[in-house]
GUVEX-912622 format. One line per 5 residues: their letters; for each residue y, x, z of C-alpha. Coordinates in nm, 4 decimals, always signed. Example, Ala and Ser with C-alpha at 12.3 -4.5 7.8 and 13.67 -1.06 7.14 Angstrom:
<recs>
as> -0.4500/+1.2300/+0.7800 ~ -0.1060/+1.3670/+0.7140
</recs>
This chain:
<recs>
xxxxx> +3.6530/+3.0825/+2.4585 ~ +3.6482/+3.3922/+2.2406 ~ +3.3412/+3.5420/+2.0789 ~ +3.4684/+3.8754/+2.2070 ~ +3.4793/+3.9806/+2.5683
xxxxx> +3.7999/+4.0454/+2.7606 ~ +3.8707/+4.3782/+2.9295 ~ +3.9791/+4.3791/+3.2938 ~ +4.0884/+4.6755/+3.5084 ~ +4.0707/+4.6929/+3.8857
xxxxx> +4.1164/+5.0063/+4.0982 ~ +4.0654/+5.2386/+3.8024 ~ +3.7401/+5.0711/+3.6952 ~ +3.6942/+4.8562/+3.3897 ~ +3.4917/+4.5432/+3.3304
xxxxx> +3.4127/+4.3389/+3.0227 ~ +3.3910/+3.9646/+3.0730 ~ +3.2132/+3.7338/+2.8314 ~ +3.2049/+3.3554/+2.8573 ~ +2.9509/+3.1436/+2.6757
xxxxx> +2.8681/+2.7723/+2.6850 ~ +2.5187/+2.6326/+2.6458 ~ +2.4210/+2.2682/+2.6173 ~ +2.1259/+2.3108/+2.8529 ~ +2.0701/+2.2625/+3.2223
xxxxx> +2.1193/+2.5658/+3.4520 ~ +1.7487/+2.5951/+3.5346 ~ +1.6569/+2.6419/+3.1667 ~ +1.9347/+2.8956/+3.1052 ~ +1.8453/+3.0874/+3.4225
xxxxx> +1.4820/+3.1028/+3.3111 ~ +1.5815/+3.2495/+2.9738 ~ +1.7983/+3.5207/+3.1296 ~ +1.5460/+3.6173/+3.4000 ~ +1.1992/+3.5637/+3.2527
xxxxx> +1.0832/+3.9138/+3.1539 ~ +0.9682/+3.8217/+2.8014 ~ +1.2916/+3.6310/+2.7319 ~ +1.5093/+3.9013/+2.8906 ~ +1.3662/+4.1562/+2.6471
xxxxx> +1.4781/+3.9374/+2.3557 ~ +1.8487/+3.9229/+2.4491 ~ +1.9171/+4.2472/+2.6387 ~ +1.9067/+4.5781/+2.4473 ~ +1.6429/+4.8307/+2.5507
xxxxx> +1.4659/+4.5928/+2.7910 ~ +1.0882/+4.6273/+2.7744 ~ +0.9902/+4.2976/+2.9352 ~ +0.8660/+4.4709/+3.2500 ~ +1.0534/+4.3309/+3.5480
xxxxx> +0.9939/+4.2767/+3.9180 ~ +1.2053/+3.9607/+3.9579 ~ +1.3249/+3.9956/+4.3173 ~ +1.6307/+4.1404/+4.4872 ~ +1.5865/+4.5193/+4.4685
xxxxx> +1.3178/+4.4812/+4.2011 ~ +1.2967/+4.7163/+3.9055 ~ +1.3584/+4.6484/+3.5362 ~ +1.2076/+4.8873/+3.2797 ~ +1.4171/+5.0042/+2.9833
xxxxx> +1.3317/+5.2081/+2.6734 ~ +1.6038/+5.3315/+2.4374 ~ +1.3586/+5.3461/+2.1472 ~ +1.4154/+5.7206/+2.1083 ~ +1.1807/+5.8462/+2.3772
xxxxx> +1.3914/+5.7856/+2.6882 ~ +1.2668/+5.5383/+2.9485 ~ +1.4461/+5.4521/+3.2698 ~ +1.4674/+5.1833/+3.5370 ~ +1.7355/+4.9405/+3.6446
xxxxx> +1.7585/+4.7626/+3.9783 ~ +1.8167/+4.3928/+4.0410 ~ +2.1272/+4.3757/+4.2608 ~ +2.1846/+3.9991/+4.2788 ~ +1.9447/+3.7098/+4.2501
xxxxx> +2.0275/+3.3547/+4.3526 ~ +1.8200/+3.1011/+4.1633 ~ +1.9553/+2.9208/+3.9421 ~ +2.3076/+3.0571/+3.9250 ~ +2.3358/+3.4362/+3.9784
xxxxx> +2.1537/+3.7349/+3.8276 ~ +2.2814/+4.0919/+3.8487 ~ +2.1377/+4.4345/+3.7834 ~ +2.2379/+4.7997/+3.7609 ~ +2.1364/+4.9934/+3.4512
xxxxx> +2.2206/+5.3636/+3.4941 ~ +2.5997/+5.3519/+3.5610 ~ +2.6529/+4.9953/+3.4366 ~ +2.6530/+4.6885/+3.6571 ~ +2.5766/+4.3581/+3.4834
xxxxx> +2.6484/+4.0326/+3.6672 ~ +2.5696/+3.6930/+3.5229 ~ +2.6851/+3.3774/+3.6949 ~ +2.6190/+3.0298/+3.5656 ~ +2.8562/+2.7418/+3.6254
xxxxx> +2.7426/+2.3895/+3.5561 ~ +2.9756/+2.1872/+3.3357 ~ +2.9641/+1.8254/+3.2172 ~ +2.7719/+1.9073/+2.8993 ~ +2.5669/+2.2092/+3.0071
xx> +2.6249/+2.5579/+3.1457 ~ +2.9096/+2.8036/+3.1071
</recs>
């Protein structure tokens, strides 16, 4: 596992993939990535305002006077969380391993 992401290209579109391992159970990790107050601590520009449901909105603030909304595009407790922020699509999937979550 690299601390840097890997770049992938498919049909003229690019994606960055990051892999991380955590020595915690999937439920705890999922809670940290989806609980609005926790989400605002790890994702840039997040305000902590989130309607945690498929199609729900996430509020963002760039800190320079621009606010905007993202949309939750995937939500399958405790393994999948995805959202669209402007033109970016972020998908997080958790895979349980012997010693925690990857």
